A tleap script that builds the chain and sets N, CA, C and O, in Angstrom:
source leaprc.protein.ff14SB
mol = sequence {
  NMET MET SER GLU LYS GLN GLN GLN LEU ARG
  LYS GLN LEU LEU ALA LYS ILE HIE THR HIE
  SER ARG TYR LYS LEU LEU ILE ALA ASN ASP
  ALA TRP GLN THR PHE LEU GLN VAL ARG PHE
  GLY VAL PRO SER ILE SER GLN SER THR LEU
  ARG LYS TYR LEU TRP PHE LYS GLY CILE
}
set mol.1.N position { 5.457 -8.508 -104.881 }
set mol.1.CA position { 6.737 -9.190 -105.161 }
set mol.1.C position { 7.814 -8.166 -104.424 }
set mol.1.O position { 7.849 -6.937 -104.488 }
set mol.2.N position { 8.687 -9.085 -103.698 }
set mol.2.CA position { 9.649 -8.203 -103.098 }
set mol.2.C position { 10.875 -7.930 -103.977 }
set mol.2.O position { 11.266 -8.656 -104.891 }
set mol.3.N position { 11.445 -6.741 -103.558 }
set mol.3.CA position { 12.713 -6.314 -104.459 }
set mol.3.C position { 13.869 -7.266 -104.009 }
set mol.3.O position { 13.655 -8.132 -103.161 }
set mol.4.N position { 15.135 -7.092 -104.603 }
set mol.4.CA position { 16.072 -7.959 -104.392 }
set mol.4.C position { 16.667 -7.566 -102.976 }
set mol.4.O position { 17.136 -8.438 -102.244 }
set mol.5.N position { 16.640 -6.417 -102.661 }
set mol.5.CA position { 16.912 -5.953 -101.258 }
set mol.5.C position { 16.224 -6.624 -100.134 }
set mol.5.O position { 16.771 -7.234 -99.215 }
set mol.6.N position { 14.962 -6.441 -100.317 }
set mol.6.CA position { 13.961 -7.207 -99.634 }
set mol.6.C position { 14.164 -8.589 -99.116 }
set mol.6.O position { 14.216 -9.056 -97.978 }
set mol.7.N position { 14.284 -9.204 -100.576 }
set mol.7.CA position { 14.618 -10.617 -100.286 }
set mol.7.C position { 15.884 -10.869 -99.604 }
set mol.7.O position { 15.873 -11.818 -98.820 }
set mol.8.N position { 17.091 -10.147 -99.752 }
set mol.8.CA position { 18.196 -10.387 -99.012 }
set mol.8.C position { 18.041 -10.128 -97.667 }
set mol.8.O position { 18.736 -10.747 -96.860 }
set mol.9.N position { 17.133 -9.204 -97.254 }
set mol.9.CA position { 16.859 -8.918 -95.846 }
set mol.9.C position { 16.133 -9.873 -95.335 }
set mol.9.O position { 16.409 -10.167 -94.173 }
set mol.10.N position { 15.143 -10.548 -95.931 }
set mol.10.CA position { 14.223 -11.676 -95.615 }
set mol.10.C position { 15.018 -12.787 -95.355 }
set mol.10.O position { 14.800 -13.402 -94.311 }
set mol.11.N position { 15.967 -13.191 -96.163 }
set mol.11.CA position { 17.050 -14.268 -95.730 }
set mol.11.C position { 17.850 -14.019 -94.701 }
set mol.11.O position { 18.309 -14.996 -94.109 }
set mol.12.N position { 18.184 -12.751 -94.274 }
set mol.12.CA position { 19.043 -12.543 -93.387 }
set mol.12.C position { 18.354 -12.712 -91.931 }
set mol.12.O position { 18.898 -13.219 -90.950 }
set mol.13.N position { 17.050 -12.187 -91.994 }
set mol.13.CA position { 16.307 -12.407 -90.781 }
set mol.13.C position { 15.902 -13.873 -90.556 }
set mol.13.O position { 16.001 -14.369 -89.433 }
set mol.14.N position { 15.493 -14.500 -91.499 }
set mol.14.CA position { 15.437 -15.837 -91.245 }
set mol.14.C position { 16.493 -16.775 -90.613 }
set mol.14.O position { 16.352 -17.636 -89.743 }
set mol.15.N position { 17.782 -16.297 -91.412 }
set mol.15.CA position { 18.850 -17.032 -90.682 }
set mol.15.C position { 19.005 -16.732 -89.224 }
set mol.15.O position { 19.275 -17.591 -88.384 }
set mol.16.N position { 18.825 -15.519 -88.985 }
set mol.16.CA position { 18.942 -14.979 -87.533 }
set mol.16.C position { 17.842 -15.634 -86.660 }
set mol.16.O position { 18.123 -16.020 -85.525 }
set mol.17.N position { 16.477 -15.779 -87.217 }
set mol.17.CA position { 15.429 -16.407 -86.362 }
set mol.17.C position { 15.795 -17.972 -85.997 }
set mol.17.O position { 15.741 -18.509 -84.891 }
set mol.18.N position { 16.169 -18.518 -87.210 }
set mol.18.CA position { 16.443 -19.995 -87.154 }
set mol.18.C position { 17.741 -20.468 -86.296 }
set mol.18.O position { 18.050 -21.648 -86.127 }
set mol.19.N position { 18.369 -19.469 -85.840 }
set mol.19.CA position { 19.447 -19.706 -85.025 }
set mol.19.C position { 19.435 -19.333 -83.655 }
set mol.19.O position { 20.350 -19.637 -82.890 }
set mol.20.N position { 18.368 -18.646 -83.297 }
set mol.20.CA position { 18.030 -17.930 -82.256 }
set mol.20.C position { 17.409 -18.881 -81.131 }
set mol.20.O position { 16.379 -19.511 -81.369 }
set mol.21.N position { 18.037 -18.964 -79.949 }
set mol.21.CA position { 17.557 -19.660 -78.796 }
set mol.21.C position { 16.208 -19.752 -78.640 }
set mol.21.O position { 15.725 -20.861 -78.413 }
set mol.22.N position { 15.448 -18.705 -78.728 }
set mol.22.CA position { 14.169 -18.843 -78.406 }
set mol.22.C position { 13.233 -19.611 -79.465 }
set mol.22.O position { 12.272 -20.321 -79.168 }
set mol.23.N position { 13.684 -19.342 -80.707 }
set mol.23.CA position { 13.196 -20.299 -81.862 }
set mol.23.C position { 13.360 -21.809 -81.608 }
set mol.23.O position { 12.491 -22.673 -81.729 }
set mol.24.N position { 14.850 -21.982 -81.171 }
set mol.24.CA position { 15.062 -23.466 -80.824 }
set mol.24.C position { 14.191 -24.118 -79.701 }
set mol.24.O position { 13.686 -25.239 -79.764 }
set mol.25.N position { 14.100 -23.254 -78.684 }
set mol.25.CA position { 13.205 -23.633 -77.568 }
set mol.25.C position { 11.640 -23.928 -78.073 }
set mol.25.O position { 11.068 -24.970 -77.754 }
set mol.26.N position { 11.194 -23.199 -78.655 }
set mol.26.CA position { 9.760 -23.254 -79.266 }
set mol.26.C position { 9.680 -24.383 -80.249 }
set mol.26.O position { 8.612 -24.994 -80.291 }
set mol.27.N position { 10.696 -24.766 -81.081 }
set mol.27.CA position { 10.705 -25.951 -81.914 }
set mol.27.C position { 10.744 -27.238 -81.238 }
set mol.27.O position { 10.133 -28.247 -81.589 }
set mol.28.N position { 11.611 -27.096 -80.116 }
set mol.28.CA position { 11.575 -28.299 -79.190 }
set mol.28.C position { 10.428 -28.647 -78.553 }
set mol.28.O position { 10.116 -29.800 -78.257 }
set mol.29.N position { 9.746 -27.588 -78.322 }
set mol.29.CA position { 8.355 -27.966 -77.448 }
set mol.29.C position { 7.170 -27.844 -78.188 }
set mol.29.O position { 6.069 -27.583 -77.701 }
set mol.30.N position { 7.469 -28.078 -79.638 }
set mol.30.CA position { 6.442 -27.936 -80.517 }
set mol.30.C position { 5.541 -26.901 -80.627 }
set mol.30.O position { 4.379 -27.061 -80.998 }
set mol.31.N position { 6.075 -25.755 -80.292 }
set mol.31.CA position { 5.268 -24.439 -80.067 }
set mol.31.C position { 5.508 -23.463 -81.068 }
set mol.31.O position { 5.076 -22.345 -80.790 }
set mol.32.N position { 6.127 -23.598 -82.244 }
set mol.32.CA position { 6.655 -22.763 -82.999 }
set mol.32.C position { 5.388 -22.155 -83.760 }
set mol.32.O position { 5.172 -20.951 -83.897 }
set mol.33.N position { 4.670 -23.093 -84.184 }
set mol.33.CA position { 3.320 -22.710 -84.995 }
set mol.33.C position { 2.310 -21.953 -84.173 }
set mol.33.O position { 1.668 -20.983 -84.575 }
set mol.34.N position { 2.240 -22.484 -83.016 }
set mol.34.CA position { 1.134 -21.776 -82.028 }
set mol.34.C position { 1.704 -20.123 -81.862 }
set mol.34.O position { 1.000 -19.116 -81.926 }
set mol.35.N position { 3.177 -20.187 -81.635 }
set mol.35.CA position { 3.616 -18.683 -81.410 }
set mol.35.C position { 3.383 -17.978 -82.566 }
set mol.35.O position { 2.934 -16.841 -82.423 }
set mol.36.N position { 3.611 -18.446 -83.843 }
set mol.36.CA position { 3.519 -17.552 -84.996 }
set mol.36.C position { 1.836 -17.237 -85.199 }
set mol.36.O position { 1.497 -16.185 -85.741 }
set mol.37.N position { 1.079 -17.969 -84.847 }
set mol.37.CA position { -0.342 -18.023 -85.032 }
set mol.37.C position { -0.941 -16.769 -83.955 }
set mol.37.O position { -1.701 -15.860 -84.289 }
set mol.38.N position { -0.442 -16.976 -82.762 }
set mol.38.CA position { -0.902 -16.014 -81.554 }
set mol.38.C position { -0.374 -14.592 -81.976 }
set mol.38.O position { -1.014 -13.542 -82.037 }
set mol.39.N position { 0.987 -14.825 -82.259 }
set mol.39.CA position { 1.716 -13.476 -82.533 }
set mol.39.C position { 1.309 -12.648 -83.602 }
set mol.39.O position { 1.024 -11.452 -83.547 }
set mol.40.N position { 1.312 -13.598 -84.838 }
set mol.40.CA position { 1.301 -12.825 -86.068 }
set mol.40.C position { 0.166 -13.187 -87.041 }
set mol.40.O position { 0.082 -12.763 -88.193 }
set mol.41.N position { -0.741 -14.064 -86.408 }
set mol.41.CA position { -2.011 -14.709 -87.141 }
set mol.41.C position { -1.799 -15.217 -88.358 }
set mol.41.O position { -2.561 -14.995 -89.299 }
set mol.42.N position { -0.455 -16.139 -88.460 }
set mol.42.CA position { -0.205 -16.947 -89.586 }
set mol.42.C position { 0.440 -18.242 -89.008 }
set mol.42.O position { 1.216 -18.324 -88.056 }
set mol.43.N position { -0.039 -19.198 -89.769 }
set mol.43.CA position { 0.540 -20.579 -89.141 }
set mol.43.C position { 2.101 -20.929 -89.679 }
set mol.43.O position { 2.729 -21.893 -89.240 }
set mol.44.N position { 2.568 -20.116 -90.570 }
set mol.44.CA position { 3.938 -20.263 -91.037 }
set mol.44.C position { 4.539 -18.907 -91.340 }
set mol.44.O position { 3.919 -17.966 -91.837 }
set mol.45.N position { 5.962 -18.908 -90.946 }
set mol.45.CA position { 6.742 -17.543 -91.161 }
set mol.45.C position { 6.801 -17.102 -92.750 }
set mol.45.O position { 7.013 -15.964 -93.167 }
set mol.46.N position { 6.594 -18.129 -93.427 }
set mol.46.CA position { 6.450 -17.958 -95.019 }
set mol.46.C position { 5.477 -17.171 -95.273 }
set mol.46.O position { 5.568 -16.378 -96.211 }
set mol.47.N position { 4.285 -17.241 -94.437 }
set mol.47.CA position { 3.131 -16.542 -95.079 }
set mol.47.C position { 3.113 -15.350 -94.315 }
set mol.47.O position { 2.093 -14.671 -94.437 }
set mol.48.N position { 4.074 -14.896 -93.492 }
set mol.48.CA position { 4.205 -13.680 -93.136 }
set mol.48.C position { 4.688 -12.678 -94.098 }
set mol.48.O position { 5.124 -13.008 -95.201 }
set mol.49.N position { 4.600 -11.180 -93.604 }
set mol.49.CA position { 5.043 -10.183 -94.405 }
set mol.49.C position { 6.365 -9.778 -93.997 }
set mol.49.O position { 6.809 -10.272 -92.960 }
set mol.50.N position { 7.166 -8.838 -94.744 }
set mol.50.CA position { 8.214 -8.522 -94.468 }
set mol.50.C position { 8.289 -7.515 -93.047 }
set mol.50.O position { 9.163 -7.498 -92.180 }
set mol.51.N position { 7.125 -6.753 -93.151 }
set mol.51.CA position { 6.856 -5.882 -91.912 }
set mol.51.C position { 6.920 -6.764 -90.707 }
set mol.51.O position { 7.510 -6.348 -89.709 }
set mol.52.N position { 6.327 -8.024 -90.714 }
set mol.52.CA position { 6.343 -8.745 -89.609 }
set mol.52.C position { 7.485 -9.266 -89.347 }
set mol.52.O position { 7.745 -9.419 -88.153 }
set mol.53.N position { 8.354 -9.629 -90.218 }
set mol.53.CA position { 9.712 -10.198 -90.099 }
set mol.53.C position { 10.581 -9.253 -89.222 }
set mol.53.O position { 11.342 -9.673 -88.350 }
set mol.54.N position { 10.395 -7.894 -89.538 }
set mol.54.CA position { 11.088 -6.951 -88.790 }
set mol.54.C position { 10.950 -6.742 -87.101 }
set mol.54.O position { 11.765 -6.161 -86.386 }
set mol.55.N position { 9.741 -7.355 -86.700 }
set mol.55.CA position { 9.733 -7.663 -85.205 }
set mol.55.C position { 10.601 -8.514 -84.783 }
set mol.55.O position { 10.888 -8.457 -83.587 }
set mol.56.N position { 11.257 -9.534 -85.634 }
set mol.56.CA position { 12.204 -10.544 -85.270 }
set mol.56.C position { 13.495 -9.861 -85.257 }
set mol.56.O position { 14.466 -10.492 -84.842 }
set mol.57.N position { 13.628 -8.732 -85.631 }
set mol.57.CA position { 15.140 -8.048 -85.984 }
set mol.57.C position { 15.658 -7.860 -84.422 }
set mol.57.O position { 16.856 -8.040 -84.203 }
set mol.58.N position { 14.956 -7.576 -83.559 }
set mol.58.CA position { 15.438 -7.288 -82.201 }
set mol.58.C position { 15.958 -8.695 -81.637 }
set mol.58.O position { 16.585 -8.717 -80.578 }
set mol.59.N position { 15.736 -9.678 -82.236 }
set mol.59.CA position { 16.213 -10.893 -81.602 }
set mol.59.C position { 17.629 -11.176 -81.444 }
set mol.59.O position { 17.993 -12.219 -80.901 }
savepdb mol mol.pdb
quit
């Protein structure tokens, strides 16, 4: 279970991901799930860990 601070960080990172041009391009090309599977080994970002979310922090 995530702490309140971790949950807040997760929400902030998700907002950053979902507004990023790379995410929008992958979604437009129906490639988001493939990207997640190849990069993180998960079919959905919701199945990822907080550590994996931090990779997106540089976006």
